[in-house]
Backbone as CSV, one residue per row, in Angstrom:
resi,resn,N_x,N_y,N_z,CA_x,CA_y,CA_z,C_x,C_y,C_z
1,MET,-7.695,33.089,8.359,-6.947,31.935,7.911,-7.763,30.667,8.185
2,SER,-7.924,29.846,7.169,-8.704,28.619,7.288,-7.895,27.485,7.894
3,ASN,-8.585,26.635,8.611,-8.023,25.370,9.051,-8.265,24.384,7.923
4,VAL,-7.202,23.847,7.349,-7.315,22.964,6.192,-7.126,21.517,6.636
5,MET,-8.093,20.690,6.293,-8.045,19.260,6.576,-8.014,18.537,5.232
6,GLU,-6.938,17.815,4.977,-6.800,17.087,3.713,-6.979,15.599,3.979
7,LEU,-7.895,14.993,3.236,-8.179,13.572,3.381,-7.899,12.862,2.070
8,ARG,-6.977,11.908,2.108,-6.657,11.101,0.934,-7.428,9.790,1.010
9,GLN,-8.239,9.572,0.029,-9.074,8.379,-0.024,-8.234,7.110,0.089
10,SER,-7.069,7.095,-0.516,-6.201,5.910,-0.479,-5.772,5.578,0.955
11,GLU,-5.671,6.596,1.814,-5.337,6.346,3.211,-6.526,5.687,3.916
12,GLY,-7.719,6.130,3.602,-8.921,5.524,4.177,-9.091,4.079,3.755
13,ASP,-8.592,3.735,2.569,-8.690,2.358,2.082,-7.967,1.370,2.994
14,ARG,-7.024,1.843,3.763,-6.246,0.969,4.650,-7.014,0.571,5.908
15,TYR,-8.129,1.217,6.164,-8.904,0.972,7.373,-10.156,0.173,7.056
16,GLU,-10.465,-0.787,7.897,-11.704,-1.533,7.742,-12.896,-0.643,8.070
17,ASN,-12.745,0.202,9.101,-13.804,1.101,9.534,-13.455,2.529,9.105
18,ILE,-14.241,3.069,8.223,-14.006,4.420,7.708,-13.983,5.442,8.838
19,HIS,-14.854,5.265,9.802,-14.948,6.248,10.883,-13.719,6.242,11.786
20,GLU,-13.071,5.107,11.903,-11.813,5.066,12.654,-10.772,5.950,11.965
21,TRP,-10.707,5.853,10.650,-9.782,6.685,9.868,-10.131,8.162,9.995
22,LEU,-11.425,8.482,9.884,-11.844,9.876,9.990,-11.533,10.441,11.369
23,GLN,-11.764,9.644,12.394,-11.490,10.108,13.751,-10.010,10.446,13.917
24,GLN,-9.170,9.598,13.383,-7.727,9.832,13.488,-7.293,11.001,12.601
25,SER,-7.729,11.010,11.372,-7.284,12.028,10.407,-7.765,13.428,10.742
26,LEU,-8.986,13.536,11.231,-9.564,14.841,11.549,-9.366,15.222,13.015
27,GLU,-8.700,14.336,13.754,-8.458,14.555,15.183,-9.774,14.809,15.921
28,LEU,-10.731,13.920,15.667,-12.036,14.014,16.316,-11.925,13.517,17.753
29,PRO,-12.814,13.988,18.627,-12.713,13.641,20.042,-12.971,12.157,20.308
30,GLU,-12.568,11.727,21.478,-12.735,10.331,21.873,-14.209,9.935,21.885
31,TRP,-15.099,10.881,22.167,-16.528,10.594,22.235,-17.205,10.520,20.861
32,TYR,-16.429,10.693,19.789,-16.982,10.600,18.426,-17.702,9.260,18.262
33,GLY,-18.937,9.296,17.830,-19.781,8.105,17.756,-19.566,7.190,16.572
34,ARG,-18.667,7.549,15.691,-18.332,6.720,14.520,-19.554,6.361,13.675
35,ASN,-20.336,7.386,13.367,-21.453,7.245,12.444,-21.652,8.596,11.750
36,LEU,-22.519,8.638,10.764,-22.675,9.852,9.967,-23.251,11.016,10.764
37,ASP,-24.167,10.742,11.678,-24.715,11.823,12.511,-23.634,12.429,13.394
38,ALA,-22.792,11.569,13.960,-21.697,12.054,14.807,-20.673,12.824,13.975
39,LEU,-20.443,12.382,12.739,-19.527,13.100,11.853,-20.070,14.504,11.595
40,TRP,-21.352,14.610,11.298,-21.991,15.910,11.082,-21.798,16.808,12.302
41,ASP,-22.076,16.259,13.481,-21.951,17.043,14.707,-20.525,17.549,14.907
42,CYS,-19.541,16.707,14.616,-18.143,17.113,14.807,-17.699,18.131,13.758
43,VAL,-18.103,17.926,12.515,-17.700,18.850,11.448,-18.326,20.220,11.662
44,THR,-19.576,20.246,12.090,-20.273,21.524,12.222,-20.157,22.143,13.607
45,GLY,-19.644,21.389,14.591,-19.615,21.946,15.925,-18.335,21.742,16.719
46,HIS,-17.474,20.855,16.289,-16.250,20.586,17.049,-14.996,21.119,16.351
47,LEU,-14.907,20.913,15.053,-13.720,21.358,14.315,-13.695,22.883,14.234
48,PRO,-12.518,23.472,14.268,-12.416,24.939,14.271,-12.785,25.559,12.923
49,PHE,-13.496,26.680,12.999,-13.862,27.457,11.799,-12.875,28.599,11.619
50,PRO,-12.699,29.136,10.452,-13.201,28.600,9.192,-12.491,27.288,8.855
51,LEU,-13.221,26.409,8.206,-12.732,25.063,7.928,-12.788,24.777,6.438
52,LYS,-11.700,24.257,5.921,-11.655,23.818,4.526,-11.272,22.341,4.527
53,ILE,-12.142,21.507,3.955,-11.882,20.076,3.839,-11.582,19.780,2.377
54,ILE,-10.452,19.156,2.148,-10.056,18.763,0.796,-10.050,17.237,0.743
55,TRP,-10.893,16.698,-0.106,-10.982,15.245,-0.283,-10.236,14.900,-1.572
56,ILE,-9.223,14.078,-1.465,-8.444,13.684,-2.638,-8.833,12.255,-3.008
57,ALA,-9.547,12.125,-4.102,-10.023,10.827,-4.579,-8.916,10.172,-5.402
58,ASP,-8.034,9.472,-4.711,-6.863,8.880,-5.373,-6.871,7.355,-5.302
59,SER,-8.084,6.780,-5.247,-8.211,5.324,-5.301,-9.498,4.980,-6.051
60,GLU,-9.685,3.705,-6.270,-10.837,3.256,-7.054,-12.041,2.889,-6.195
61,HIS,-12.025,3.223,-4.928,-13.082,2.799,-4.023,-14.023,3.932,-3.632
62,GLY,-14.311,4.811,-4.551,-15.111,5.999,-4.269,-16.489,5.723,-3.708
63,GLU,-17.130,4.649,-4.159,-18.479,4.342,-3.688,-18.503,4.083,-2.185
64,ARG,-17.415,3.625,-1.641,-17.317,3.345,-0.207,-17.472,4.628,0.621
65,TYR,-17.137,5.749,0.043,-17.097,7.014,0.777,-18.239,7.965,0.438
66,SER,-19.170,7.557,-0.385,-20.191,8.484,-0.899,-21.004,9.147,0.217
67,ALA,-21.371,8.422,1.248,-22.170,9.017,2.326,-21.347,10.024,3.131
68,VAL,-20.074,9.730,3.339,-19.195,10.647,4.071,-18.997,11.926,3.263
69,ILE,-18.775,11.777,1.972,-18.603,12.937,1.093,-19.873,13.792,1.103
70,GLU,-21.016,13.142,1.128,-22.283,13.876,1.171,-22.403,14.702,2.463
71,VAL,-21.934,14.165,3.581,-21.945,14.926,4.842,-21.104,16.186,4.685
72,PHE,-19.906,16.052,4.110,-19.032,17.208,3.924,-19.651,18.222,2.963
73,GLU,-20.248,17.742,1.873,-20.887,18.647,0.910,-22.064,19.398,1.550
74,ASP,-22.874,18.680,2.308,-24.023,19.310,2.970,-23.568,20.349,3.993
75,ALA,-22.528,20.019,4.743,-22.000,20.973,5.730,-21.517,22.241,5.036
76,ALA,-20.829,22.086,3.911,-20.332,23.247,3.169,-21.489,24.064,2.588
77,ASP,-22.564,23.387,2.189,-23.739,24.090,1.655,-24.462,24.888,2.741
78,GLN,-24.459,24.373,3.949,-25.247,24.984,5.014,-24.473,25.954,5.910
79,TYR,-23.155,25.891,5.869,-22.333,26.748,6.737,-21.353,27.550,5.887
80,ASP,-21.406,28.856,6.004,-20.483,29.713,5.261,-19.037,29.500,5.696
81,GLU,-18.835,29.039,6.938,-17.492,28.882,7.486,-16.830,27.570,7.079
82,ILE,-17.560,26.730,6.315,-17.035,25.430,5.886,-16.993,25.392,4.366
83,SER,-15.851,24.957,3.828,-15.775,24.718,2.387,-15.289,23.294,2.164
84,PHE,-15.686,22.735,1.040,-15.334,21.359,0.711,-14.908,21.297,-0.739
85,ASP,-13.734,20.725,-0.971,-13.230,20.523,-2.335,-13.018,19.040,-2.574
86,TYR,-13.551,18.556,-3.665,-13.361,17.170,-4.084,-12.395,17.178,-5.257
87,VAL,-11.241,16.558,-5.066,-10.179,16.590,-6.064,-9.959,15.169,-6.576
88,THR,-9.964,14.994,-7.884,-9.709,13.695,-8.478,-8.269,13.601,-8.925
89,GLU,-7.595,12.540,-8.493,-6.219,12.283,-8.938,-6.205,10.979,-9.696
90,GLU,-5.580,11.002,-10.838,-5.482,9.774,-11.639,-4.064,9.472,-11.954
C-alpha cells in the first residue's frame, strides 16, 4: 500500500515561501532546510516508501513551482518506490 501525498498548487499559492508550505503539507521534519537539496533528501530518505506524490496544478502560477516539480520527477525516475503524477485541473 502506497503512502499518497496530494499537493494542490492553489494551496501553495497562499504561502510566500514555497518550502514552508511543503514542510507543512508533506509533514517534513523540523530540521528541513527549506531548499531543493533538503527537499530531495526528505523525499528520498525521510518520507515513507512506497510513496506516491500527486501534484494538482489548479492555479495559474505553475512557473513558480517548476524546480520543485523537477525534484519530484527526478526522485520518481531514480527510485522505484516513488511515483509522481502531475494532474492539470481547469
